[in-house]
Backbone as JSON, one array per atom type, in Angstrom:
{
  "sequence": "MTSDKIAQLQLLQQNLQNIMAQKQQFQSQLVEIESALSELKKTAQAYKIVGKLMLTASKPELEKELEEKKEVAEVRLKNFTQQEERMQKNFEQQQQEVVKELQGKKKEKK",
  "N": [[-123.47, 105.59, 12.36], [-121.5, 103.77, 13.33], [-122.94, 101.39, 13.21], [-123.34, 101.09, 10.43], [-120.73, 100.54, 9.66], [-120.27, 98.18, 10.95], [-122.1, 96.62, 9.71], [-120.88, 96.53, 7.14], [-118.53, 95.24, 7.76], [-119.54, 92.79, 8.45], [-120.46, 91.99, 5.95], [-118.06, 91.93, 4.51], [-116.82, 89.9, 5.88], [-118.44, 87.72, 5.14], [-117.97, 87.68, 2.35], [-115.3, 87.16, 2.33], [-115.29, 84.57, 3.41], [-116.66, 83.26, 1.4], [-114.78, 83.51, -0.72], [-112.74, 82.08, 0.39], [-113.85, 79.57, 0.48], [-114.19, 79.09, -2.26], [-111.56, 79.06, -3.12], [-110.66, 76.84, -1.71], [-112.1, 74.86, -3.08], [-110.78, 74.92, -5.59], [-108.21, 74.22, -4.8], [-108.75, 71.53, -4.14], [-109.43, 70.55, -6.54], [-107.1, 70.87, -7.94], [-105.5, 69.05, -6.61], [-106.74, 66.64, -7.38], [-106.34, 66.71, -10.15], [-103.6, 66.58, -10.33], [-103.21, 64.16, -9.05], [-104.46, 62.42, -10.96], [-102.85, 62.89, -13.28], [-100.45, 61.77, -12.37], [-101.13, 59.03, -12.02], [-101.86, 58.48, -14.61], [-99.33, 58.47, -15.73], [-98.23, 56.14, -14.92], [-99.64, 54.1, -16.13], [-100.46, 52.07, -18.97], [-102.64, 52.06, -20.64], [-105.36, 54.43, -21.27], [-108.27, 55.99, -20.05], [-111.26, 57.89, -20.37], [-113.82, 59.69, -18.83], [-116.93, 60.41, -20.13], [-119.72, 61.93, -19.73], [-121.89, 59.41, -18.78], [-120.35, 57.44, -19.59], [-117.33, 55.53, -20.01], [-114.59, 55.87, -21.88], [-112.07, 54.67, -24.05], [-109.1, 56.49, -24.37], [-106.65, 58.64, -25.97], [-103.47, 58.62, -24.52], [-101.49, 60.67, -24.66], [-103.1, 62.85, -25.47], [-104.9, 63.09, -23.41], [-103.14, 63.58, -21.23], [-102.2, 66.14, -22.1], [-104.67, 67.55, -22.0], [-105.27, 67.35, -19.26], [-103.02, 68.73, -18.25], [-103.51, 71.32, -19.18], [-105.91, 71.88, -17.87], [-104.8, 71.86, -15.25], [-103.06, 74.02, -15.32], [-105.02, 76.19, -15.71], [-106.44, 75.86, -13.24], [-104.42, 76.47, -11.38], [-103.77, 79.13, -12.0], [-106.31, 80.3, -11.42], [-106.39, 79.66, -8.67], [-104.27, 81.11, -7.74], [-105.19, 83.63, -8.21], [-107.47, 83.73, -6.45], [-106.16, 83.44, -3.97], [-104.7, 85.85, -3.94], [-106.89, 87.67, -3.9], [-108.09, 86.87, -1.52], [-106.11, 87.6, 0.34], [-106.0, 90.43, 0.06], [-108.68, 91.04, 0.77], [-108.66, 90.15, 3.37], [-106.83, 91.94, 4.61], [-108.26, 94.36, 4.26], [-110.52, 93.68, 5.79], [-109.44, 93.35, 8.32], [-108.57, 96.05, 8.77], [-111.07, 97.47, 8.66], [-112.22, 96.32, 10.92], [-110.52, 97.13, 12.96], [-111.07, 99.86, 12.87], [-113.83, 99.88, 13.66], [-113.6, 98.88, 16.28], [-112.14, 100.91, 17.54], [-113.9, 103.02, 17.26], [-116.05, 102.02, 18.88], [-114.71, 101.89, 21.27], [-114.21, 104.56, 21.73], [-116.75, 105.56, 22.05], [-117.41, 104.32, 24.39], [-115.79, 105.58, 26.22], [-116.79, 108.2, 26.05], [-119.2, 107.95, 27.32], [-118.62, 107.58, 29.93]],
  "CA": [[-122.11, 105.45, 11.73], [-120.86, 102.49, 13.7], [-123.74, 100.29, 12.69], [-122.98, 100.94, 8.98], [-119.41, 99.97, 9.58], [-120.44, 96.82, 11.37], [-122.73, 95.93, 8.55], [-119.97, 96.47, 6.15], [-117.64, 94.34, 8.31], [-120.12, 91.45, 8.26], [-120.49, 91.71, 4.45], [-116.65, 91.63, 4.14], [-116.6, 88.54, 6.36], [-119.16, 86.79, 4.25], [-117.28, 87.69, 1.1], [-114.08, 86.49, 2.64], [-115.64, 83.16, 3.53], [-116.99, 82.79, 0.01], [-113.49, 83.46, -1.43], [-111.95, 80.91, 0.97], [-114.58, 78.22, -0.04], [-113.98, 78.83, -3.69], [-110.13, 78.75, -3.11], [-110.52, 75.44, -1.28], [-112.54, 74.07, -4.21], [-109.7, 74.84, -6.61], [-107.16, 73.34, -4.29], [-109.13, 70.09, -4.15], [-109.45, 70.26, -7.99], [-105.66, 70.76, -8.4], [-105.0, 67.84, -6.14], [-107.31, 65.62, -8.15], [-105.66, 66.67, -11.4], [-102.21, 66.13, -10.06], [-103.24, 62.6, -8.86], [-104.84, 61.83, -12.28], [-101.57, 62.98, -14.07], [-99.59, 60.84, -11.77], [-101.66, 57.75, -12.36], [-101.74, 58.34, -16.03], [-97.93, 58.19, -16.17], [-98.01, 54.74, -14.47], [-100.5, 53.11, -16.91], [-100.3, 51.97, -20.53], [-103.92, 52.4, -21.34], [-105.98, 55.51, -20.55], [-109.69, 56.1, -20.15], [-111.82, 59.18, -20.14], [-115.27, 59.61, -18.55], [-117.7, 61.37, -20.88], [-121.1, 61.67, -19.28], [-121.97, 58.25, -17.96], [-119.47, 56.43, -20.26], [-115.85, 55.54, -19.87], [-114.09, 55.57, -23.21], [-110.57, 54.61, -24.23], [-108.58, 57.8, -24.75], [-105.29, 58.71, -26.26], [-102.75, 58.92, -23.38], [-100.93, 61.97, -24.82], [-104.17, 63.9, -25.55], [-105.39, 63.06, -22.03], [-102.16, 64.35, -20.47], [-102.31, 67.59, -22.57], [-105.89, 68.05, -21.42], [-105.04, 67.49, -17.74], [-102.07, 69.81, -18.03], [-104.22, 72.56, -19.48], [-106.83, 72.02, -16.7], [-103.96, 72.19, -14.1], [-102.67, 75.47, -15.48], [-106.16, 77.02, -15.37], [-106.67, 75.75, -11.83], [-103.33, 77.08, -10.71], [-104.04, 80.58, -12.19], [-107.42, 80.73, -10.68], [-106.11, 79.46, -7.33], [-103.44, 82.29, -7.47], [-106.11, 84.78, -8.12], [-108.25, 83.65, -5.25], [-105.23, 83.69, -2.96], [-104.52, 87.3, -3.93], [-108.16, 88.26, -3.48], [-108.29, 86.57, -0.07], [-105.11, 88.43, 1.07], [-106.49, 91.9, 0.02], [-109.82, 91.22, 1.5], [-108.32, 89.99, 4.82], [-106.28, 93.22, 5.08], [-109.41, 95.2, 4.33], [-111.39, 93.15, 6.88], [-108.69, 93.73, 9.58], [-108.56, 97.55, 8.87], [-112.3, 97.81, 9.07], [-112.45, 95.78, 12.3], [-109.77, 98.06, 13.95], [-111.78, 101.09, 12.96], [-114.97, 99.71, 14.47], [-113.21, 98.74, 17.64], [-111.7, 102.27, 17.98], [-115.13, 103.82, 17.41], [-116.77, 101.58, 20.01], [-113.99, 102.22, 22.52], [-114.35, 105.95, 21.85], [-118.18, 105.81, 22.51], [-117.52, 103.9, 25.81], [-115.16, 106.58, 26.98], [-117.63, 109.38, 26.16], [-120.28, 107.65, 28.21], [-118.08, 107.56, 31.33]],
  "C": [[-121.52, 104.1, 12.0], [-121.62, 101.26, 13.16], [-123.56, 100.04, 11.26], [-121.68, 100.17, 8.87], [-119.51, 98.51, 10.07], [-121.11, 95.96, 10.35], [-121.72, 95.59, 7.39], [-118.9, 95.34, 6.55], [-118.23, 92.92, 8.15], [-120.22, 91.05, 6.8], [-119.09, 91.28, 4.04], [-116.38, 90.2, 4.56], [-117.28, 87.49, 5.53], [-118.43, 86.62, 2.94], [-115.91, 86.95, 1.3], [-114.21, 84.97, 2.73], [-115.99, 82.54, 2.19], [-115.69, 82.57, -0.79], [-112.66, 82.2, -0.95], [-112.5, 79.6, 0.53], [-114.19, 77.99, -1.42], [-112.38, 78.44, -3.87], [-109.94, 77.34, -2.73], [-111.0, 74.47, -2.4], [-111.42, 73.85, -5.29], [-108.42, 74.12, -6.12], [-107.43, 71.95, -4.43], [-109.02, 69.69, -5.72], [-108.03, 69.99, -8.41], [-105.14, 69.4, -7.84], [-105.45, 66.59, -6.98], [-106.6, 65.55, -9.55], [-104.3, 66.15, -11.39], [-102.25, 64.61, -9.84], [-103.55, 61.86, -10.15], [-103.56, 61.83, -13.18], [-100.59, 61.92, -13.61], [-99.93, 59.29, -12.09], [-101.59, 57.49, -13.77], [-100.31, 58.05, -16.56], [-97.57, 56.75, -15.92], [-98.67, 53.69, -15.34], [-100.19, 53.19, -18.43], [-101.6, 52.37, -21.22], [-104.65, 53.49, -20.53], [-107.46, 55.54, -20.93], [-110.19, 57.51, -19.82], [-113.36, 59.0, -19.92], [-115.93, 60.69, -19.32], [-119.19, 61.06, -20.53], [-121.11, 60.53, -18.33], [-121.15, 57.11, -18.65], [-118.04, 56.64, -20.03], [-115.33, 54.96, -21.21], [-112.68, 55.51, -23.2], [-110.18, 55.96, -24.82], [-107.07, 57.67, -25.07], [-104.56, 59.27, -25.03], [-102.13, 60.44, -23.54], [-101.93, 63.07, -24.8], [-104.67, 64.09, -24.14], [-104.4, 63.87, -21.13], [-102.18, 65.79, -20.81], [-103.58, 68.22, -21.92], [-105.85, 68.38, -19.99], [-104.03, 68.59, -17.46], [-102.63, 71.19, -18.17], [-105.17, 72.89, -18.3], [-105.97, 72.45, -15.38], [-103.55, 73.64, -14.25], [-103.78, 76.44, -15.11], [-106.45, 77.05, -13.93], [-105.55, 76.56, -11.03], [-103.47, 78.65, -10.79], [-105.18, 81.11, -11.34], [-107.21, 80.6, -9.06], [-105.18, 80.64, -6.84], [-104.22, 83.5, -7.27], [-106.94, 84.91, -6.81], [-107.47, 83.88, -3.97], [-104.93, 85.1, -2.81], [-105.74, 88.05, -3.4], [-108.28, 88.09, -1.95], [-107.31, 87.48, 0.75], [-105.58, 89.89, 1.19], [-107.7, 91.97, 0.86], [-109.62, 91.04, 2.96], [-107.76, 91.25, 5.3], [-107.4, 94.24, 5.31], [-110.34, 94.94, 5.55], [-110.7, 93.75, 8.24], [-108.68, 95.3, 9.77], [-110.02, 97.93, 9.39], [-112.64, 97.36, 10.57], [-111.64, 96.69, 13.34], [-110.51, 99.31, 14.03], [-113.04, 101.02, 13.85], [-114.68, 99.61, 15.94], [-112.84, 100.06, 18.27], [-112.87, 103.1, 18.11], [-115.9, 103.35, 18.64], [-115.96, 101.93, 21.28], [-114.15, 103.69, 22.84], [-115.69, 106.25, 22.45], [-118.24, 105.41, 23.98], [-116.92, 104.93, 26.7], [-115.98, 107.79, 27.14], [-118.77, 109.16, 27.13], [-119.91, 107.77, 29.7], [-118.01, 108.98, 31.84]]
}
């Protein structure tokens, strides 16, 4: 019974680490988008990278595109944050249960 719970705990920990890594990617993406928007406001001419080419782009269109990407990244970041919180609570509960069971078995052996 305890070994099953320990395996579940390890799986939860791996999932939590994956969620945290994905969350971090979206945080980085959001910082990049915000930086691009900031720089775009300072410049008169805008460029867009398409594949290996850098093309002149319409500044308003580029701003709109970046704002949309920012919204999507913010929503996904929020979802990952909520998932992380739920998973963290679940992990802590499972961990407490395993510790109680292990402590109970130690007392039985004495």
